[in-house]
C-alpha positions as CSV (number, residue, x, y, z in Angstrom):
1,M,175.1,68.3,52.2
2,A,177.5,67.6,49.3
3,G,175.1,64.8,48.2
4,V,172.2,67.2,47.9
5,K,174.3,69.8,46.1
6,G,175.5,67.1,43.7
7,M,172.0,65.9,43.1
8,F,170.8,69.4,42.1
9,S,173.9,70.0,40.1
10,N,173.2,66.8,38.2
11,M,169.5,67.7,37.6
12,W,170.6,71.2,36.4
13,S,173.0,69.6,33.9
14,N,170.2,67.3,32.8
15,F,167.8,70.2,32.5
16,K,170.3,72.1,30.2
17,A,170.7,68.9,28.1
18,M,166.9,68.5,27.7
19,P,165.1,69.3,24.4
20,F,163.2,72.6,24.7
21,F,159.6,71.2,25.1
22,M,160.8,68.7,27.7
23,K,162.3,71.7,29.6
24,L,158.7,73.1,29.6
25,L,157.3,69.9,30.9
26,A,159.9,69.8,33.7
27,L,159.2,73.4,34.6
28,H,155.5,72.8,34.6
29,G,155.9,69.7,36.8
30,S,158.2,71.7,39.2
31,I,155.5,74.4,39.6
32,F,153.0,71.7,40.4
33,L,155.3,70.1,42.9
34,V,155.7,73.5,44.7
35,G,151.9,73.9,44.6
36,A,151.5,70.5,46.2
37,L,153.8,71.4,49.0
38,V,152.3,74.9,49.6
39,T,148.8,73.5,49.8
40,L,149.8,71.6,52.9
41,F,150.2,74.8,54.9
42,P,147.3,76.9,56.1
43,I,148.5,80.2,54.6
44,G,145.2,81.6,53.5
45,G,142.0,80.7,51.7
46,F,141.5,79.1,48.3
47,S,139.2,80.0,45.4
48,V,137.2,77.2,43.8
49,D,135.0,78.1,40.9
50,G,135.2,81.8,41.9
51,K,134.0,81.0,45.5
52,E,136.3,81.6,48.4
53,V,136.8,78.5,50.6
54,T,138.7,78.1,53.9
55,Y,141.7,75.9,54.4
56,A,139.5,73.4,56.3
57,D,136.8,73.4,53.6
58,W,139.5,72.9,50.9
59,W,140.6,69.7,52.6
60,S,137.2,68.4,53.9
61,S,135.6,68.8,50.5
62,G,138.2,66.5,48.9
63,A,139.5,69.2,46.6
64,G,142.7,69.6,48.7
65,I,143.6,65.9,48.5
66,E,142.7,65.7,44.8
67,F,144.9,68.7,44.0
68,F,147.7,67.5,46.2
69,L,147.8,64.0,44.6
70,V,147.6,65.3,41.0
71,A,150.2,68.0,41.7
72,L,152.5,65.6,43.5
73,S,152.2,63.0,40.7
74,I,153.0,65.6,37.9
75,G,155.9,66.9,40.0
76,T,157.2,63.4,40.6
77,G,157.0,62.7,36.9
78,A,159.0,65.9,36.2
79,I,161.7,65.0,38.7
80,C,162.0,61.6,37.0
81,L,162.5,63.4,33.7
82,L,165.1,65.6,35.3
83,K,167.0,62.7,36.9
84,R,166.8,60.6,33.7
85,V,165.3,57.8,35.6
86,K,165.3,54.6,33.4
87,Y,161.5,54.5,33.1
88,A,160.9,58.3,33.4
89,R,159.0,58.5,30.1
90,V,156.7,55.7,31.1
91,I,156.1,57.2,34.5
92,Y,155.4,60.6,33.2
93,F,153.0,59.3,30.5
94,A,151.3,57.0,33.1
95,V,150.8,59.9,35.4
96,L,149.1,62.0,32.7
97,T,147.0,59.1,31.5
98,S,145.9,58.2,35.1
99,I,144.9,61.8,35.8
100,F,142.6,61.8,32.7
101,A,141.3,58.3,33.7
102,M,140.4,59.5,37.2
103,R,138.7,62.6,35.6
104,L,136.6,60.2,33.4
105,A,135.8,58.0,36.3
106,S,134.5,60.9,38.3
107,E,132.5,62.4,35.4
108,P,131.7,59.6,32.9
109,T,129.4,61.8,30.9
110,L,132.6,63.3,29.4
111,L,132.9,60.2,27.3
112,F,129.8,61.4,25.4
113,R,131.4,64.8,24.5
114,L,133.2,64.3,21.2
115,D,135.2,67.5,21.6
116,W,136.5,66.3,25.0
117,V,137.3,62.8,23.8
118,L,139.1,64.0,20.6
119,T,141.1,66.6,22.5
120,L,142.1,63.9,25.0
121,I,143.1,61.4,22.3
122,A,145.1,64.1,20.4
123,F,146.8,65.4,23.6
124,L,147.9,61.9,24.9
125,G,148.8,60.8,21.3
126,L,151.1,63.8,20.9
127,I,152.7,63.5,24.3
128,Y,153.2,59.7,23.6
129,W,154.8,60.5,20.3
130,Y,157.0,63.2,21.8
131,L,158.2,61.1,24.7
132,F,158.8,57.8,22.9
133,H,159.5,58.7,19.2
134,K,161.1,62.2,19.0
135,K,164.7,61.7,18.2
136,T,166.0,64.4,20.6
137,V,164.1,62.9,23.5
138,R,165.3,59.4,22.7
139,R,168.9,60.8,22.5
140,Y,168.4,62.6,25.9
141,F,167.5,59.3,27.5
142,G,169.9,57.3,25.4
143,A,167.0,55.0,24.5
144,S,165.1,53.6,21.6
145,S,161.4,54.3,21.0
146,L,158.8,52.1,22.8
């Protein structure tokens, strides 16, 4: 039990040392992680595009597994940030990039929407700059830019 307490104590210390925006990323990822775990239990229905669906429909339609994998990935990336894993920034950025790549693979017509493409490029570009070039983030990880 002391090991678990120490792990959370270490993550809390790391959280307090994080730059402000990274704290938001960690909180965001933690909420997704909780969402991934909650979706595993049949505690009620879900709403998809304003339509109520049952727990069985949620999973059989593929929406459940898609949400679970995305939420688990974002949550895992956030835990890596909190634990200051050596490649946490690479992992977190790869998770975000792969989520968008999967979205494009499932709906390739998005590539022809200039607004979507420009927003995606701007978002990923800003996140990349923040994770790998922002001085406070580099200091938090004790690393140089990549």
